[in-house]
C-alpha positions in Angstrom: 50.9 -24.2 -11.9 51.8 -24.6 -15.7 51.7 -21.9 -17.3 49.1 -23.7 -19.2 46.2 -24.4 -16.5 47.6 -20.4 -15.4 45.9 -19.6 -19.1 43.4 -21.8 -18.7 42.0 -20.0 -15.3 42.9 -16.7 -16.9 40.3 -17.2 -19.9 38.0 -18.7 -17.7 37.9 -16.0 -15.7 37.5 -13.5 -18.3 34.4 -15.6 -20.0 32.9 -15.3 -16.5 33.1 -11.7 -16.5 31.7 -11.2 -20.0 28.7 -13.6 -19.8 27.9 -11.6 -16.2 28.3 -14.4 -13.6 30.9 -12.5 -11.9 29.6 -9.3 -10.8 26.0 -11.3 -10.6 26.3 -11.6 -6.9 23.6 -13.3 -5.1 22.7 -12.2 -2.2 18.6 -11.4 -2.4 16.6 -8.9 -0.1 13.1 -8.5 0.9 11.6 -5.0 2.0 8.4 -4.5 3.8 6.5 -1.5 2.8 2.9 -1.8 4.6 2.0 -1.8 7.4 4.4 0.5 9.3 6.2 1.0 12.7 3.9 2.4 15.4 0.6 1.0 13.4 -2.4 -0.2 15.3 -4.9 -2.6 14.3 -7.6 -5.2 15.0 -7.8 -8.2 16.2 -9.2 -10.9 13.9 -9.4 -8.2 10.8 -7.6 -8.9 7.7 -4.7 -7.4 7.5 -2.2 -6.5 4.0 1.3 -6.7 4.2 3.1 -5.5 1.5 6.7 -5.4 0.1 8.7 -5.8 -2.8 12.3 -8.4 -3.1 14.8 -8.4 -5.4 18.5 -9.5 -6.2 20.3 -7.2 -8.4 21.4 -8.8 -11.8 21.3 -11.8 -10.5 17.8 -12.0 -10.2 15.7 -15.0 -9.7 13.9 -14.8 -6.8 11.6 -18.1 -6.1 9.9 -17.1 -3.0 10.1 -14.4 -0.2 9.0 -15.6 3.6 7.1 -13.5 6.1 7.4 -14.1 10.2 5.4 -12.2 12.7 7.2 -13.0 15.4 10.7 -11.1 15.3 12.2 -14.1 12.4 11.1 -17.3 15.2 9.1 -19.1 12.9 8.4 -18.1 9.1 5.9 -19.0 5.8 6.0 -18.3 2.5 4.3 -14.6 1.8 4.9 -14.6 -2.3 7.1 -15.8 -4.7 7.9 -12.5 -7.1 9.9 -9.1 -6.4 6.4 -7.6 -6.0 4.2 -9.5 -2.8 1.3 -9.0 -0.9 0.1 -11.2 2.3 -3.1 -10.8 4.1 -2.2 -11.8 7.5 -5.2 -11.8 10.8 -4.3 -11.0 13.9 -5.7 -13.6 16.6 -5.0 -11.9 20.0 -3.9 -8.7 21.6 0.1 -8.0 21.5 2.6 -6.9 19.0 3.5 -8.2 15.8 7.5 -7.9 15.1 7.4 -8.5 10.8 10.2 -9.2 9.1 10.9 -10.7 5.9 13.2 -12.3 3.8 13.6 -13.5 -0.1 14.8 -16.6 -1.0 16.7 -17.9 -4.5 17.6 -21.5 -5.8 21.0 -20.7 -4.3 20.8 -19.3 -1.0 18.0 -17.5 1.5 18.6 -13.8 2.2 19.2 -12.3 5.4 15.9 -10.4 7.1 15.1 -7.1 7.1 13.1 -4.8 9.6 11.4 -5.3 11.8 7.8 -3.7 11.7 6.3 -3.3 14.9 2.7 -3.5 14.5 0.1 -3.2 17.7 -3.1 -5.6 17.9 -6.0 -4.1 19.5 -3.8 -1.6 21.2 -3.8 2.2 20.2 0.2 2.8 18.7 1.8 5.6 19.5 2.2 9.0 17.0 5.5 10.2 16.2 5.5 13.7 18.2 6.8 15.3 15.4 4.3 17.0 12.7 3.6 15.9 9.4 2.9 16.9 6.0 2.5 13.7 3.8 0.1 11.6 1.2 -1.3 8.1 2.1 0.8 6.7 -0.8 -0.5 3.3 -1.4 1.5 0.0 -2.9 1.3 -0.5 -6.7 -0.2 -2.3 -8.6 -2.3 -3.0 -12.2 -4.5 -0.2 -12.9 -7.3 -0.5 -15.2 -9.2 2.2 -17.0 -12.9 1.6 -16.1 -15.3 1.7 -19.6 -18.3 2.5 -17.2 -19.5 5.8 -18.4 -22.2 6.9 -15.6 -21.9 9.3 -13.2 -20.2 7.7 -9.8 -18.9 8.9 -6.5 -15.7 7.2 -5.6 -13.9 6.9 -2.4 -11.7 5.8 0.3 -12.5 5.0 3.7 -9.8 6.2 5.9 -8.5 6.9 9.7 -5.5 9.5 11.4 -3.9 8.3 13.8 -3.8 11.2 14.8 -5.4 15.2 14.8 -5.1 17.1 11.8 -6.9 18.6 8.6 -7.5 17.3 5.2 -5.3 19.6 2.8 -6.6 17.7 0.0 -7.1 14.7 -2.7 -4.9 12.7 -4.8 -6.2 10.6 -7.7 -5.2 8.8 -10.5 -7.3 9.8 -13.7 -9.2 7.6 -16.2 -10.5 8.1 -19.5 -12.6 10.9 -18.0 -10.1 14.0 -18.0 -13.2 16.8 -17.1 -13.2 18.7 -13.6 -14.2 16.4 -10.8 -15.5 17.5 -7.4 -13.1 15.9 -4.5 -15.1 15.6 -0.9 -14.1 14.8 2.7 -17.3 12.9 4.8 -17.1 11.9 8.1 -18.4 8.4 8.7 -21.7 9.1 9.1 -21.9 10.8 5.8 -22.1 14.4 6.8 -20.6 16.3 3.9 -17.4 18.3 6.0 -15.4 20.2 2.6 -15.4 19.7 -1.3 -13.5 21.8 -4.0 -14.5 21.2 -7.4 -10.9 20.8 -9.7 -9.1 19.2 -12.2 -5.8 17.2 -12.5 -4.6 15.0 -10.0 -4.4 16.8 -6.9 -6.7 18.9 -5.5 -6.3 21.1 -2.5 -9.4 22.2 -0.2 -9.8 25.6 0.8 -9.9 25.5 3.4 -8.4 22.3 4.6 -10.6 19.9 6.3 -10.1 19.5 10.4 -9.9 15.6 11.2 -9.5 13.8 14.3 -7.5 11.1 14.8 -9.2 7.7 15.5 -12.0 8.4 13.4 -13.6 7.1 10.4 -13.6 9.2 7.4 -14.0 9.0 3.6 -12.0 10.8 1.1 -13.9 10.5 -2.5 -14.3 12.8 -6.1 -17.6 12.8 -8.2 -17.3 12.1 -11.7 -19.9 13.0 -13.8 -18.8 10.8 -17.2 -17.6 7.9 -15.2 -13.9 7.1 -16.5 -12.2 6.2 -13.9 -8.9 4.3 -12.5 -9.8 1.3 -10.5 -8.0 -2.2 -9.5 -10.2 -5.4 -8.1 -9.2 -7.6 -5.2 -7.0 -4.3 -3.8 -8.2 -3.9 -0.5 -8.3 -7.7 0.7 -7.6 -6.6 4.1 -6.4 -3.3 6.4 -3.7 -1.1 4.5 -1.9 0.6 7.4 1.0 3.2 6.3 0.9 5.8 9.2 -0.3 8.1 9.7 -2.9 6.7 7.6 -4.9 3.4 7.8 -7.3 2.1 5.1 -9.8 0.0 6.9 -10.8 -3.6 5.8 -14.3 -4.0 8.2 -13.9 -8.0 8.5 -16.5 -8.3 4.9 -15.2 -5.9 2.5 -12.5 -3.2 2.0 -11.9 0.2 1.7 -12.7 1.3 -1.4 -16.8 2.5 -2.0 -18.7 4.6 -4.5 -21.9 5.5 -4.9 -24.2 6.1 -8.2 -26.1 9.2 -9.0 -26.0 12.6 -10.8 -24.3 15.2 -8.5 -22.8 12.0 -6.6 -23.6 11.3 -2.3 -22.2 9.9 0.3 -20.2 6.2 -0.9 -20.9 3.0 0.9 -21.1 0.2 -1.9 -18.0 -1.8 -2.2 -17.8 -3.8 -5.3 -14.5 -6.8 -5.1 -12.1 -5.0 -2.9 -11.9 -2.2 -5.2 -9.7 0.6 -5.1 -10.2 3.7 -7.1 -7.2 5.7 -6.6 -7.7 8.4 -4.3 -6.4 9.1 -1.4 -5.8 12.2 1.4 -3.4 14.6 1.7 -2.7 15.5 5.3 -0.9 18.0 7.8 -1.1 17.8 11.3 
């Protein structure tokens, strides 16, 4: 190579470094956030699969592909860095969920698998749990409703334990609220008045694995956080499940002074209240 060719090559390399091209590696990657391994879901009930995708400084994610059979067959689950997909299981067995991200130039390697049991009970981990039902992120609205209302989420636990408190996002109303735990049939099991974004029950509320419960809070003047079209499928993050009943999602509410057992639903809304749990 002549000295002139070497000079051109050096200048070109420096230009690539200065432009960022040299270190913007194209290596897209996708991760499944929910459900989690060991979770159990029902045949025919929509399951909400969520995840993230990234490609470092290179960016350029154009698609995320999902497989429920360990990578044998694939379908598109989304087109951005935060994706969600509704999958409706059709048969008893196991799902082996993996995902991969795609750019204009390459398809990333698959990640996972997340193993989910369909139509049969999962095996809870043998170790104890001190955990919070952290829901996948979404755009949150500050609802302008000023009426007294009870806002809640239907939930199940995959093992016996106790609800130690609730966590909630706050809207415009910043005053005290009443946190509650209900049985699936509407029996009040515990309540606690508090403020802020975390309210602890004294004493904690015992719960049984596999049974239905509702965690909620009552605000006397509306002003709450909400996200419509959120619970479009069952959300599973062991040891928690926010079930979809085949008609509507887990978010529930009830209007009235003093509150009450919430059973009404609206556009699969999430009211951003979730349990702290200990087993």
